[in-house]
C-alpha positions in Angstrom: 23.9 -21.2 -17.6 20.9 -19.3 -16.4 19.9 -15.9 -17.7 18.0 -13.6 -15.5 15.7 -10.6 -16.5 14.3 -8.3 -13.8 11.1 -6.3 -14.3 8.6 -4.4 -12.2 10.7 -1.4 -11.2 9.4 2.2 -11.4 8.6 5.4 -9.6 6.4 5.2 -6.5 5.6 7.5 -3.6 6.8 6.8 -0.1 4.5 4.3 1.6 3.6 2.6 -1.7 4.3 -0.9 -3.0 6.0 -2.5 -6.0 6.5 -6.1 -7.0 9.7 -7.0 -8.7 9.9 -10.1 -10.9 12.9 -12.1 -12.1 12.5 -14.4 -15.0 15.0 -17.2 -15.4 15.8 -18.9 -18.7 18.3 -21.5 -19.8 18.8 -24.5 -17.6 16.4 -25.1 -14.8 17.2 -23.0 -11.7 15.1 -25.0 -9.3 18.2 -26.3 -7.5 19.7 -22.9 -7.1 19.3 -20.5 -4.1 18.4 -17.0 -5.3 18.8 -13.5 -3.9 17.9 -9.9 -4.4 20.5 -7.2 -4.0 20.4 -3.4 -4.6 22.8 -0.6 -5.4 22.1 3.1 -4.7 24.1 5.8 -6.5 27.6 6.1 -5.0 27.1 3.1 -2.8 28.2 -0.5 -2.8 25.8 -3.2 -3.9 24.1 -4.6 -0.8 22.1 -7.7 0.2 18.3 -7.4 0.4 16.8 -10.9 0.6 17.5 -14.5 -0.2 15.6 -17.7 -0.6 16.6 -21.4 -0.7 15.9 -23.7 -3.6 12.5 -24.8 -2.4 11.3 -21.4 -1.1 11.0 -22.9 2.4 13.7 -20.7 3.9 14.2 -17.0 3.5 16.4 -14.3 5.0 16.2 -10.5 4.9 18.4 -7.5 5.6 17.4 -5.7 8.7 16.5 -2.6 6.7 13.7 -4.4 4.8 12.6 -7.0 7.3 8.8 -6.9 7.8 8.3 -4.8 4.6 9.7 -7.0 1.8 8.9 -10.6 0.9 10.9 -12.8 -1.4 9.2 -15.8 -3.1 9.8 -18.1 -6.0 7.8 -20.3 -8.4 10.0 -23.0 -9.7 7.4 -24.3 -12.1 7.3 -20.8 -13.8 11.1 -20.1 -13.4 10.3 -16.9 -11.5 11.5 -15.2 -8.4 9.7 -12.2 -6.9 10.3 -9.4 -4.4 7.2 -7.8 -2.9 8.1 -4.4 -1.5 5.6 -2.7 0.8 5.8 0.5 2.8 8.6 1.8 0.6 10.9 4.5 1.8 13.0 7.0 -0.1 16.1 5.2 1.1 14.9 2.1 -0.8 15.7 3.9 -4.0 18.3 1.8 -6.0 18.8 -0.5 -8.9 17.6 -3.9 -7.8 19.4 -7.1 -9.0 18.3 -10.7 -9.0 21.1 -13.2 -8.6 21.5 -17.0 -8.4 23.9 -19.6 -6.9 24.5 -22.4 -9.3 23.7 -25.8 -7.9 23.7 -24.5 -4.4 20.5 -25.1 -2.4 21.3 -22.9 0.5 20.8 -19.2 0.6 23.5 -16.6 1.2 23.8 -13.0 2.0 27.2 -12.7 0.3 27.5 -11.1 -3.1 30.6 -13.2 -4.1 28.7 -16.4 -3.6 26.3 -15.6 -6.4 27.6 -16.5 -9.9 24.9 -15.2 -12.2 23.1 -11.9 -12.2 20.4 -10.0 -14.0 20.8 -6.5 -15.5 18.9 -4.8 -12.8 15.7 -2.7 -12.6 15.4 0.8 -11.2 13.2 1.5 -8.2 12.7 5.2 -7.2 10.8 6.1 -4.1 9.8 9.8 -3.9 9.1 11.5 -0.6 
């Protein structure tokens, strides 16, 4: 099994940037597609971005397209989410997740079978 630990969250003003990191440990995750999701207070967890096993294909929610960039470094067992031009509505707990032995990315929560504990991102207006 793969364990995930997110970091990099914090408090930032609107228009600012943050870079989230997700460190994987356990078995190699280089064959797994990965994703970022977020959950705001009182709302359901939602898809943010996803990346295939090699990093060659990515997909984004419309709400973050053009502002967020997902990437991965399989040699370092890391996944990243660069967030620019942050808005107050981006405030949420951000979760990293993986699809065991599935190379293709997905926007669906139920297709991810391991998750990190989350990191809080707060954007002030």
